C-alpha positions, 0 to 999 in steps of 0.5 A: 088032687090039690094035695098032690100039687101042694107036695110037688110045689113044696118039692120044687121049692126045696130042690130050687133052694138046694140048686140056688145054694149048691150050684154056685158053691160047686162052680166056685170050688176049684176042681169040684165041677169035675166031681159033682157034674152028675149031681148038678145035671141030675138036680136040673133033671129033677127040677125040670120034671117037677116043673112039668109034673106040677103044671100037668097036675095043676091043669088036670081037673079034679 
């Protein structure tokens, strides 16, 4: 069970880093928001799901 939590935390860190770097670049580039809007929303959904799953697996007893 601890291994699953560690995998979720690593994935959460990777997705967070990608969002911190990628979203400002997308918003600063002219015309890029219209093309990449679905990618940003998908990334936000994946990040939210990882936060919830990490919390659930962290609370569930082994």
